[in-house]
N, CA, C and O atoms as CSV, one atom per row, in Angstrom:
chain,resi,resn,atom,element,x,y,z
A,1,MET,N,N,-48.072,-38.623,-16.309
A,1,MET,CA,C,-47.350,-38.316,-17.528
A,1,MET,C,C,-45.859,-38.119,-17.227
A,1,MET,O,O,-45.010,-38.718,-17.886
A,2,VAL,N,N,-45.539,-37.280,-16.230
A,2,VAL,CA,C,-44.146,-37.016,-15.886
A,2,VAL,C,C,-43.476,-38.293,-15.395
A,2,VAL,O,O,-42.334,-38.577,-15.757
A,3,LEU,N,N,-44.190,-39.072,-14.562
A,3,LEU,CA,C,-43.624,-40.317,-14.058
A,3,LEU,C,C,-43.363,-41.290,-15.194
A,3,LEU,O,O,-42.370,-42.017,-15.169
A,4,THR,N,N,-44.237,-41.315,-16.185
A,4,THR,CA,C,-44.034,-42.185,-17.337
A,4,THR,C,C,-42.781,-41.774,-18.091
A,4,THR,O,O,-41.988,-42.631,-18.481
A,5,LEU,N,N,-42.588,-40.484,-18.301
A,5,LEU,CA,C,-41.394,-40.009,-18.997
A,5,LEU,C,C,-40.125,-40.309,-18.208
A,5,LEU,O,O,-39.108,-40.694,-18.785
A,6,LEU,N,N,-40.185,-40.133,-16.887
A,6,LEU,CA,C,-39.031,-40.462,-16.050
A,6,LEU,C,C,-38.725,-41.955,-16.108
A,6,LEU,O,O,-37.560,-42.352,-16.134
A,7,TYR,N,N,-39.765,-42.779,-16.129
A,7,TYR,CA,C,-39.565,-44.222,-16.211
A,7,TYR,C,C,-38.897,-44.576,-17.542
A,7,TYR,O,O,-37.934,-45.342,-17.569
A,8,ILE,N,N,-39.395,-44.033,-18.622
A,8,ILE,CA,C,-38.822,-44.296,-19.949
A,8,ILE,C,C,-37.362,-43.862,-19.981
A,8,ILE,O,O,-36.505,-44.596,-20.473
A,9,GLN,N,N,-37.081,-42.684,-19.464
A,9,GLN,CA,C,-35.708,-42.196,-19.458
A,9,GLN,C,C,-34.832,-43.076,-18.558
A,9,GLN,O,O,-33.669,-43.317,-18.884
A,10,SER,N,N,-35.363,-43.550,-17.448
A,10,SER,CA,C,-34.611,-44.448,-16.566
A,10,SER,C,C,-34.231,-45.729,-17.292
A,10,SER,O,O,-33.106,-46.213,-17.165
A,11,VAL,N,N,-35.164,-46.271,-18.047
A,11,VAL,CA,C,-34.903,-47.502,-18.799
A,11,VAL,C,C,-33.847,-47.244,-19.865
A,11,VAL,O,O,-32.933,-48.050,-20.041
A,12,GLN,N,N,-33.965,-46.130,-20.575
A,12,GLN,CA,C,-33.003,-45.807,-21.633
A,12,GLN,C,C,-31.601,-45.600,-21.072
A,12,GLN,O,O,-30.626,-46.063,-21.663
A,13,LEU,N,N,-31.489,-44.914,-19.946
A,13,LEU,CA,C,-30.183,-44.598,-19.369
A,13,LEU,C,C,-29.615,-45.735,-18.518
A,13,LEU,O,O,-28.400,-45.837,-18.345
A,14,GLY,N,N,-30.477,-46.571,-17.997
A,14,GLY,CA,C,-30.032,-47.633,-17.103
A,14,GLY,C,C,-29.896,-47.186,-15.662
A,14,GLY,O,O,-29.407,-47.944,-14.824
A,15,HIS,N,N,-30.321,-45.964,-15.359
A,15,HIS,CA,C,-30.314,-45.431,-13.989
A,15,HIS,C,C,-31.337,-44.302,-13.914
A,15,HIS,O,O,-31.819,-43.812,-14.935
A,16,GLU,N,N,-31.659,-43.899,-12.682
A,16,GLU,CA,C,-32.584,-42.781,-12.516
A,16,GLU,C,C,-31.919,-41.518,-13.047
A,16,GLU,O,O,-30.791,-41.216,-12.659
A,17,PRO,N,N,-32.586,-40.772,-13.925
A,17,PRO,CA,C,-31.947,-39.594,-14.526
A,17,PRO,C,C,-31.706,-38.484,-13.506
A,17,PRO,O,O,-32.490,-38.280,-12.579
A,18,THR,N,N,-30.608,-37.782,-13.707
A,18,THR,CA,C,-30.297,-36.628,-12.873
A,18,THR,C,C,-31.063,-35.422,-13.398
A,18,THR,O,O,-31.654,-35.473,-14.477
A,19,VAL,N,N,-31.049,-34.353,-12.642
A,19,VAL,CA,C,-31.725,-33.126,-13.058
A,19,VAL,C,C,-31.151,-32.629,-14.389
A,19,VAL,O,O,-31.899,-32.177,-15.256
A,20,VAL,N,N,-29.839,-32.709,-14.551
A,20,VAL,CA,C,-29.209,-32.254,-15.797
A,20,VAL,C,C,-29.647,-33.134,-16.961
A,20,VAL,O,O,-29.936,-32.624,-18.043
A,21,GLU,N,N,-29.699,-34.436,-16.758
A,21,GLU,CA,C,-30.131,-35.333,-17.835
A,21,GLU,C,C,-31.587,-35.083,-18.228
A,21,GLU,O,O,-31.932,-35.146,-19.407
A,22,VAL,N,N,-32.430,-34.802,-17.250
A,22,VAL,CA,C,-33.825,-34.479,-17.547
A,22,VAL,C,C,-33.900,-33.172,-18.341
A,22,VAL,O,O,-34.667,-33.065,-19.298
A,23,TYR,N,N,-33.099,-32.179,-17.938
A,23,TYR,CA,C,-33.058,-30.902,-18.665
A,23,TYR,C,C,-32.621,-31.136,-20.113
A,23,TYR,O,O,-33.232,-30.618,-21.047
A,24,GLU,N,N,-31.556,-31.923,-20.284
A,24,GLU,CA,C,-31.066,-32.192,-21.642
A,24,GLU,C,C,-32.118,-32.924,-22.482
A,24,GLU,O,O,-32.298,-32.610,-23.659
A,25,ALA,N,N,-32.807,-33.888,-21.887
A,25,ALA,CA,C,-33.846,-34.617,-22.613
A,25,ALA,C,C,-34.999,-33.702,-22.994
A,25,ALA,O,O,-35.569,-33.831,-24.078
A,26,GLY,N,N,-35.341,-32.783,-22.106
A,26,GLY,CA,C,-36.431,-31.848,-22.374
A,26,GLY,C,C,-36.072,-30.761,-23.371
A,26,GLY,O,O,-36.957,-30.100,-23.916
A,27,HIS,N,N,-34.791,-30.571,-23.613
A,27,HIS,CA,C,-34.326,-29.538,-24.544
A,27,HIS,C,C,-33.506,-30.152,-25.677
A,27,HIS,O,O,-32.644,-29.496,-26.263
A,28,LYS,N,N,-33.786,-31.409,-25.973
A,28,LYS,CA,C,-33.028,-32.155,-26.964
A,28,LYS,C,C,-33.061,-31.453,-28.324
A,28,LYS,O,O,-34.107,-31.000,-28.788
A,29,GLY,N,N,-31.886,-31.379,-28.943
A,29,GLY,CA,C,-31.786,-30.787,-30.274
A,29,GLY,C,C,-32.127,-31.790,-31.358
A,29,GLY,O,O,-32.477,-32.935,-31.072
A,30,LYS,N,N,-32.022,-31.351,-32.610
A,30,LYS,CA,C,-32.391,-32.207,-33.741
A,30,LYS,C,C,-31.359,-33.282,-34.046
A,30,LYS,O,O,-31.698,-34.316,-34.621
A,31,ASP,N,N,-30.095,-33.052,-33.668
A,31,ASP,CA,C,-29.020,-33.975,-33.995
A,31,ASP,C,C,-28.706,-34.880,-32.801
A,31,ASP,O,O,-28.054,-34.439,-31.855
A,32,PRO,N,N,-29.160,-36.143,-32.830
A,32,PRO,CA,C,-28.929,-37.037,-31.694
A,32,PRO,C,C,-27.455,-37.397,-31.488
A,32,PRO,O,O,-27.080,-37.867,-30.414
A,33,THR,N,N,-26.625,-37.183,-32.499
A,33,THR,CA,C,-25.196,-37.491,-32.356
A,33,THR,C,C,-24.437,-36.373,-31.663
A,33,THR,O,O,-23.272,-36.547,-31.306
A,34,ASN,N,N,-25.079,-35.223,-31.466
A,34,ASN,CA,C,-24.435,-34.087,-30.808
A,34,ASN,C,C,-25.320,-33.595,-29.658
A,34,ASN,O,O,-26.044,-32.612,-29.810
A,35,PRO,N,N,-25.262,-34.280,-28.506
A,35,PRO,CA,C,-26.166,-33.933,-27.398
A,35,PRO,C,C,-25.873,-32.576,-26.751
A,35,PRO,O,O,-26.705,-32.072,-25.997
A,36,ASP,N,N,-24.709,-31.973,-27.029
A,36,ASP,CA,C,-24.392,-30.669,-26.444
A,36,ASP,C,C,-25.121,-29.524,-27.146
A,36,ASP,O,O,-25.170,-28.410,-26.626
A,37,VAL,N,N,-25.687,-29.793,-28.326
A,37,VAL,CA,C,-26.458,-28.780,-29.036
A,37,VAL,C,C,-27.926,-29.044,-28.751
A,37,VAL,O,O,-28.514,-30.008,-29.241
A,38,LEU,N,N,-28.502,-28.161,-27.945
A,38,LEU,CA,C,-29.889,-28.337,-27.531
A,38,LEU,C,C,-30.829,-27.647,-28.509
A,38,LEU,O,O,-30.384,-27.098,-29.517
A,39,CYS,N,N,-32.107,-27.670,-28.223
A,39,CYS,CA,C,-33.123,-27.164,-29.148
A,39,CYS,C,C,-33.044,-25.652,-29.364
A,39,CYS,O,O,-33.450,-25.151,-30.413
A,40,ARG,N,N,-32.536,-24.948,-28.400
A,40,ARG,CA,C,-32.363,-23.497,-28.535
A,40,ARG,C,C,-30.939,-23.134,-28.149
A,40,ARG,O,O,-30.334,-23.769,-27.285
A,41,GLN,N,N,-30.422,-22.122,-28.791
A,41,GLN,CA,C,-29.065,-21.684,-28.497
A,41,GLN,C,C,-28.950,-21.226,-27.050
A,41,GLN,O,O,-27.937,-21.486,-26.401
A,42,THR,N,N,-29.976,-20.545,-26.534
A,42,THR,CA,C,-29.900,-20.081,-25.143
A,42,THR,C,C,-29.838,-21.256,-24.166
A,42,THR,O,O,-29.145,-21.179,-23.151
A,43,ALA,N,N,-30.556,-22.341,-24.462
A,43,ALA,CA,C,-30.499,-23.522,-23.596
A,43,ALA,C,C,-29.091,-24.120,-23.613
A,43,ALA,O,O,-28.565,-24.506,-22.569
A,44,SER,N,N,-28.490,-24.194,-24.788
A,44,SER,CA,C,-27.117,-24.708,-24.910
A,44,SER,C,C,-26.136,-23.809,-24.171
A,44,SER,O,O,-25.240,-24.294,-23.481
A,45,GLU,N,N,-26.307,-22.497,-24.317
A,45,GLU,CA,C,-25.402,-21.543,-23.658
A,45,GLU,C,C,-25.525,-21.617,-22.136
A,45,GLU,O,O,-24.517,-21.600,-21.429
A,46,ARG,N,N,-26.743,-21.699,-21.638
A,46,ARG,CA,C,-26.955,-21.760,-20.182
A,46,ARG,C,C,-26.368,-23.032,-19.595
A,46,ARG,O,O,-25.709,-22.990,-18.556
A,47,LEU,N,N,-26.601,-24.160,-20.250
A,47,LEU,CA,C,-26.058,-25.416,-19.736
A,47,LEU,C,C,-24.531,-25.427,-19.864
A,47,LEU,O,O,-23.837,-25.947,-18.990
A,48,GLY,N,N,-24.015,-24.855,-20.945
A,48,GLY,CA,C,-22.567,-24.760,-21.115
A,48,GLY,C,C,-21.920,-23.880,-20.058
A,48,GLY,O,O,-20.842,-24.196,-19.556
A,49,ALA,N,N,-22.575,-22.784,-19.723
A,49,ALA,CA,C,-22.049,-21.895,-18.677
A,49,ALA,C,C,-22.067,-22.598,-17.325
A,49,ALA,O,O,-21.139,-22.441,-16.532
A,50,TYR,N,N,-23.120,-23.376,-17.055
A,50,TYR,CA,C,-23.189,-24.138,-15.810
A,50,TYR,C,C,-22.077,-25.190,-15.774
A,50,TYR,O,O,-21.400,-25.352,-14.759
A,51,ARG,N,N,-21.898,-25.896,-16.882
A,51,ARG,CA,C,-20.817,-26.897,-16.974
A,51,ARG,C,C,-19.462,-26.253,-16.679
A,51,ARG,O,O,-18.680,-26.771,-15.882
A,52,ASP,N,N,-19.195,-25.127,-17.325
A,52,ASP,CA,C,-17.917,-24.438,-17.132
A,52,ASP,C,C,-17.724,-23.998,-15.681
A,52,ASP,O,O,-16.624,-24.105,-15.138
A,53,GLU,N,N,-18.785,-23.508,-15.061
A,53,GLU,CA,C,-18.710,-23.072,-13.661
A,53,GLU,C,C,-18.502,-24.265,-12.728
A,53,GLU,O,O,-17.748,-24.172,-11.760
A,54,MET,N,N,-19.161,-25.371,-13.013
A,54,MET,CA,C,-18.962,-26.577,-12.194
A,54,MET,C,C,-17.515,-27.059,-12.300
A,54,MET,O,O,-16.923,-27.447,-11.293
A,55,ILE,N,N,-16.950,-27.040,-13.481
A,55,ILE,CA,C,-15.560,-27.466,-13.668
A,55,ILE,C,C,-14.617,-26.487,-12.983
A,55,ILE,O,O,-13.621,-26.897,-12.388
A,56,ARG,N,N,-14.923,-25.197,-13.064
A,56,ARG,CA,C,-14.094,-24.196,-12.397
A,56,ARG,C,C,-14.102,-24.403,-10.883
A,56,ARG,O,O,-13.064,-24.298,-10.229
A,57,ARG,N,N,-15.276,-24.695,-10.334
A,57,ARG,CA,C,-15.414,-24.843,-8.884
A,57,ARG,C,C,-14.923,-26.196,-8.358
A,57,ARG,O,O,-14.360,-26.280,-7.267
A,58,HIS,N,N,-15.144,-27.243,-9.143
A,58,HIS,CA,C,-14.915,-28.597,-8.628
A,58,HIS,C,C,-13.805,-29.357,-9.347
A,58,HIS,O,O,-13.530,-30.508,-9.006
A,59,GLY,N,N,-13.169,-28.741,-10.324
A,59,GLY,CA,C,-12.051,-29.372,-11.006
A,59,GLY,C,C,-12.444,-30.062,-12.299
A,59,GLY,O,O,-13.623,-30.323,-12.537
A,60,PRO,N,N,-11.457,-30.357,-13.131
A,60,PRO,CA,C,-11.720,-30.922,-14.460
A,60,PRO,C,C,-12.305,-32.329,-14.434
A,60,PRO,O,O,-12.870,-32.779,-15.431
A,61,ASP,N,N,-12.179,-33.024,-13.320
A,61,ASP,CA,C,-12.729,-34.377,-13.226
A,61,ASP,C,C,-14.163,-34.401,-12.706
A,61,ASP,O,O,-14.725,-35.472,-12.479
A,62,CYS,N,N,-14.745,-33.240,-12.521
A,62,CYS,CA,C,-16.117,-33.153,-12.008
A,62,CYS,C,C,-17.099,-33.768,-13.016
A,62,CYS,O,O,-17.131,-33.381,-14.184
A,63,ASP,N,N,-17.882,-34.713,-12.550
A,63,ASP,CA,C,-18.911,-35.341,-13.374
A,63,ASP,C,C,-20.198,-34.528,-13.217
A,63,ASP,O,O,-21.166,-34.988,-12.610
A,64,TRP,N,N,-20.193,-33.333,-13.764
A,64,TRP,CA,C,-21.229,-32.336,-13.511
A,64,TRP,C,C,-22.624,-32.778,-13.925
A,64,TRP,O,O,-23.607,-32.246,-13.409
A,65,ARG,N,N,-22.739,-33.709,-14.816
A,65,ARG,CA,C,-24.062,-34.190,-15.222
A,65,ARG,C,C,-24.684,-35.103,-14.162
A,65,ARG,O,O,-25.904,-35.267,-14.125
A,66,HIS,N,N,-23.855,-35.696,-13.302
A,66,HIS,CA,C,-24.350,-36.728,-12.396
A,66,HIS,C,C,-24.226,-36.398,-10.916
A,66,HIS,O,O,-24.559,-37.234,-10.077
A,67,VAL,N,N,-23.761,-35.218,-10.576
A,67,VAL,CA,C,-23.689,-34.820,-9.179
A,67,VAL,C,C,-24.896,-33.941,-8.859
A,67,VAL,O,O,-25.523,-33.403,-9.772
A,68,PRO,N,N,-25.229,-33.786,-7.582
A,68,PRO,CA,C,-26.346,-32.894,-7.234
A,68,PRO,C,C,-26.113,-31.472,-7.748
A,68,PRO,O,O,-24.974,-31.034,-7.908
A,69,ILE,N,N,-27.200,-30.771,-7.998
A,69,ILE,CA,C,-27.126,-29.401,-8.496
A,69,ILE,C,C,-26.399,-28.529,-7.473
A,69,ILE,O,O,-26.699,-28.577,-6.280
A,70,ASP,N,N,-25.446,-27.737,-7.949
A,70,ASP,CA,C,-24.714,-26.786,-7.110
A,70,ASP,C,C,-25.379,-25.423,-7.300
A,70,ASP,O,O,-25.187,-24.761,-8.320
A,71,ALA,N,N,-26.155,-25.021,-6.309
A,71,ALA,CA,C,-26.925,-23.775,-6.412
A,71,ALA,C,C,-26.024,-22.567,-6.636
A,71,ALA,O,O,-26.384,-21.654,-7.379
A,72,GLN,N,N,-24.861,-22.555,-6.000
A,72,GLN,CA,C,-23.938,-21.428,-6.184
A,72,GLN,C,C,-23.413,-21.382,-7.615
A,72,GLN,O,O,-23.228,-20.302,-8.176
A,73,ALA,N,N,-23.175,-22.543,-8.204
A,73,ALA,CA,C,-22.717,-22.591,-9.597
A,73,ALA,C,C,-23.820,-22.130,-10.545
A,73,ALA,O,O,-23.545,-21.446,-11.531
A,74,VAL,N,N,-25.063,-22.499,-10.254
A,74,VAL,CA,C,-26.196,-22.026,-11.067
A,74,VAL,C,C,-26.280,-20.502,-10.972
A,74,VAL,O,O,-26.433,-19.815,-11.982
A,75,HIS,N,N,-26.179,-19.988,-9.758
A,75,HIS,CA,C,-26.259,-18.540,-9.533
A,75,HIS,C,C,-25.140,-17.814,-10.274
A,75,HIS,O,O,-25.385,-16.825,-10.965
A,76,ALA,N,N,-23.912,-18.309,-10.128
A,76,ALA,CA,C,-22.765,-17.650,-10.759
A,76,ALA,C,C,-22.808,-17.766,-12.283
A,76,ALA,O,O,-22.494,-16.803,-12.983
A,77,SER,N,N,-23.186,-18.913,-12.793
A,77,SER,CA,C,-23.172,-19.112,-14.247
A,77,SER,C,C,-24.296,-18.366,-14.949
A,77,SER,O,O,-24.180,-18.017,-16.124
A,78,GLY,N,N,-25.384,-18.123,-14.225
A,78,GLY,CA,C,-26.517,-17.440,-14.830
A,78,GLY,C,C,-26.545,-15.949,-14.565
A,78,GLY,O,O,-27.487,-15.267,-14.970
A,79,GLY,N,N,-25.527,-15.430,-13.891
A,79,GLY,CA,C,-25.483,-14.001,-13.618
A,79,GLY,C,C,-26.449,-13.564,-12.540
A,79,GLY,O,O,-26.911,-12.423,-12.542
A,80,GLY,N,N,-26.759,-14.460,-11.620
A,80,GLY,CA,C,-27.656,-14.097,-10.528
A,80,GLY,C,C,-29.047,-14.642,-10.753
A,80,GLY,O,O,-29.233,-15.694,-11.365
A,81,LYS,N,N,-30.003,-13.922,-10.256
A,81,LYS,CA,C,-31.396,-14.340,-10.348
A,81,LYS,C,C,-32.190,-13.245,-11.055
A,81,LYS,O,O,-32.981,-12.526,-10.444
A,82,ALA,N,N,-31.957,-13.144,-12.341
A,82,ALA,CA,C,-32.617,-12.105,-13.140
A,82,ALA,C,C,-34.126,-12.334,-13.187
A,82,ALA,O,O,-34.583,-13.466,-13.346
A,83,HIS,N,N,-34.882,-11.275,-13.052
A,83,HIS,CA,C,-36.347,-11.299,-13.117
A,83,HIS,C,C,-36.947,-12.291,-12.114
A,83,HIS,O,O,-38.022,-12.845,-12.341
A,84,GLY,N,N,-36.232,-12.505,-10.999
A,84,GLY,CA,C,-36.749,-13.359,-9.947
A,84,GLY,C,C,-36.602,-14.842,-10.190
A,84,GLY,O,O,-37.165,-15.645,-9.446
A,85,ARG,N,N,-35.852,-15.232,-11.222
A,85,ARG,CA,C,-35.688,-16.646,-11.541
A,85,ARG,C,C,-34.230,-16.958,-11.858
A,85,ARG,O,O,-33.498,-16.112,-12.371
A,86,PHE,N,N,-33.822,-18.184,-11.546
A,86,PHE,CA,C,-32.511,-18.654,-11.976
A,86,PHE,C,C,-32.607,-19.050,-13.444
A,86,PHE,O,O,-33.682,-19.414,-13.922
A,87,SER,N,N,-31.494,-18.980,-14.156
A,87,SER,CA,C,-31.514,-19.304,-15.582
A,87,SER,C,C,-31.703,-20.798,-15.832
A,87,SER,O,O,-32.179,-21.187,-16.899
A,88,LEU,N,N,-31.339,-21.637,-14.867
A,88,LEU,CA,C,-31.502,-23.094,-14.953
A,88,LEU,C,C,-32.039,-23.617,-13.628
A,88,LEU,O,O,-31.769,-23.046,-12.572
A,89,PHE,N,N,-32.785,-24.685,-13.688
A,89,PHE,CA,C,-33.197,-25.429,-12.490
A,89,PHE,C,C,-33.871,-24.549,-11.446
A,89,PHE,O,O,-33.682,-24.762,-10.248
A,90,ASP,N,N,-34.639,-23.581,-11.871
A,90,ASP,CA,C,-35.206,-22.584,-10.961
A,90,ASP,C,C,-36.008,-23.205,-9.822
A,90,ASP,O,O,-35.828,-22.806,-8.672
A,91,GLY,N,N,-36.858,-24.135,-10.092
A,91,GLY,CA,C,-37.682,-24.730,-9.044
A,91,GLY,C,C,-36.939,-25.721,-8.163
A,91,GLY,O,O,-37.494,-26.216,-7.182
A,92,MET,N,N,-35.703,-26.011,-8.500
A,92,MET,CA,C,-34.915,-27.007,-7.776
A,92,MET,C,C,-34.000,-26.385,-6.726
A,92,MET,O,O,-33.363,-27.107,-5.959
A,93,ILE,N,N,-33.927,-25.069,-6.682
A,93,ILE,CA,C,-32.940,-24.390,-5.844
A,93,ILE,C,C,-33.622,-23.613,-4.737
A,93,ILE,O,O,-34.602,-22.906,-4.973
A,94,ASN,N,N,-33.104,-23.747,-3.535
A,94,ASN,CA,C,-33.595,-23.005,-2.389
A,94,ASN,C,C,-32.910,-21.633,-2.379
A,94,ASN,O,O,-31.727,-21.525,-2.055
A,95,THR,N,N,-33.652,-20.608,-2.729
A,95,THR,CA,C,-33.113,-19.256,-2.816
A,95,THR,C,C,-32.534,-18.784,-1.496
A,95,THR,O,O,-31.518,-18.089,-1.480
A,96,GLN,N,N,-33.163,-19.150,-0.389
A,96,GLN,CA,C,-32.679,-18.722,0.925
A,96,GLN,C,C,-31.266,-19.239,1.188
A,96,GLN,O,O,-30.440,-18.525,1.756
A,97,GLU,N,N,-30.985,-20.471,0.781
A,97,GLU,CA,C,-29.641,-21.034,0.974
A,97,GLU,C,C,-28.605,-20.289,0.141
A,97,GLU,O,O,-27.485,-20.057,0.598
A,98,VAL,N,N,-28.976,-19.918,-1.072
A,98,VAL,CA,C,-28.055,-19.178,-1.946
A,98,VAL,C,C,-27.741,-17.824,-1.329
A,98,VAL,O,O,-26.582,-17.414,-1.270
A,99,ARG,N,N,-28.777,-17.133,-0.870
A,99,ARG,CA,C,-28.568,-15.818,-0.251
A,99,ARG,C,C,-27.711,-15.906,0.995
A,99,ARG,O,O,-26.807,-15.093,1.187
A,100,ALA,N,N,-27.989,-16.897,1.853
A,100,ALA,CA,C,-27.218,-17.061,3.085
A,100,ALA,C,C,-25.761,-17.365,2.767
A,100,ALA,O,O,-24.861,-16.831,3.415
A,101,SER,N,N,-25.528,-18.196,1.800
A,101,SER,CA,C,-24.163,-18.551,1.410
A,101,SER,C,C,-23.419,-17.338,0.855
A,101,SER,O,O,-22.230,-17.158,1.122
A,102,GLN,N,N,-24.115,-16.514,0.090
A,102,GLN,CA,C,-23.475,-15.322,-0.458
A,102,GLN,C,C,-23.176,-14.295,0.627
A,102,GLN,O,O,-22.137,-13.637,0.585
A,103,ARG,N,N,-24.072,-14.149,1.594
A,103,ARG,CA,C,-23.807,-13.229,2.706
A,103,ARG,C,C,-22.586,-13.694,3.483
A,103,ARG,O,O,-21.743,-12.880,3.863
A,104,LEU,N,N,-22.486,-14.987,3.719
A,104,LEU,CA,C,-21.348,-15.552,4.434
A,104,LEU,C,C,-20.050,-15.316,3.654
A,104,LEU,O,O,-19.033,-14.939,4.236
A,105,ALA,N,N,-20.089,-15.537,2.349
A,105,ALA,CA,C,-18.895,-15.340,1.518
A,105,ALA,C,C,-18.472,-13.878,1.489
A,105,ALA,O,O,-17.282,-13.573,1.568
A,106,SER,N,N,-19.439,-12.974,1.377
A,106,SER,CA,C,-19.073,-11.554,1.320
A,106,SER,C,C,-18.559,-11.059,2.667
A,106,SER,O,O,-17.683,-10.196,2.706
A,107,SER,N,N,-19.088,-11.589,3.778
A,107,SER,CA,C,-18.589,-11.151,5.082
A,107,SER,C,C,-17.196,-11.705,5.348
A,107,SER,O,O,-16.392,-11.037,5.999
A,108,SER,N,N,-16.886,-12.913,4.863
A,108,SER,CA,C,-15.547,-13.456,5.072
A,108,SER,C,C,-14.537,-12.714,4.206
A,108,SER,O,O,-13.381,-12.568,4.602
A,109,GLN,N,N,-14.951,-12.245,3.033
A,109,GLN,CA,C,-14.049,-11.465,2.173
A,109,GLN,C,C,-13.780,-10.097,2.779
A,109,GLN,O,O,-12.660,-9.593,2.700
A,110,SER,N,N,-14.786,-9.497,3.376
A,110,SER,CA,C,-14.597,-8.168,3.958
A,110,SER,C,C,-13.749,-8.215,5.222
A,110,SER,O,O,-13.242,-7.185,5.664
A,111,CYS,N,N,-13.591,-9.391,5.805
A,111,CYS,CA,C,-12.780,-9.553,7.012
A,111,CYS,C,C,-11.383,-10.051,6.688
A,111,CYS,O,O,-10.740,-10.680,7.528
A,112,GLY,N,N,-10.921,-9.789,5.524
A,112,GLY,CA,C,-9.572,-10.182,5.160
A,112,GLY,C,C,-9.505,-11.441,4.328
A,112,GLY,O,O,-8.424,-11.847,3.902
A,113,GLY,N,N,-10.667,-12.075,4.087
A,113,GLY,CA,C,-10.722,-13.224,3.192
A,113,GLY,C,C,-10.310,-14.554,3.764
A,113,GLY,O,O,-10.400,-15.570,3.075
A,114,SER,N,N,-9.859,-14.584,5.010
A,114,SER,CA,C,-9.489,-15.890,5.555
A,114,SER,C,C,-10.607,-16.407,6.434
A,114,SER,O,O,-11.195,-15.669,7.225
A,115,SER,N,N,-10.884,-17.676,6.280
A,115,SER,CA,C,-11.876,-18.287,7.158
A,115,SER,C,C,-11.302,-19.600,7.649
A,115,SER,O,O,-10.710,-20.364,6.887
A,116,ARG,N,N,-11.487,-19.848,8.936
A,116,ARG,CA,C,-10.924,-21.079,9.524
A,116,ARG,C,C,-12.006,-21.910,10.105
A,116,ARG,O,O,-11.738,-22.983,10.646
């Protein structure tokens, strides 16, 4: 079933769908002319916060829908890992990598913030 849906979406898009495109398709709103409005306001807000964080981290030219998921951006945009889950792409993110990266960032900040 999932493979069939991925195949259909691949044909419609002309390429293999990214995780963000699959999320958008799974949370599609009623208005096909406005893809930024998803089926629930919380889904729209979460994806919008992720988009904003990706642009903040990677610049205004970031093609955030088509690049690999940035676990740190998911963590930052969702306010952490509330109730043991990320707000988006929970099963796609290695929690250990996020924790290790945050420990590294906090230790470099406590040492004067410069890292070479």
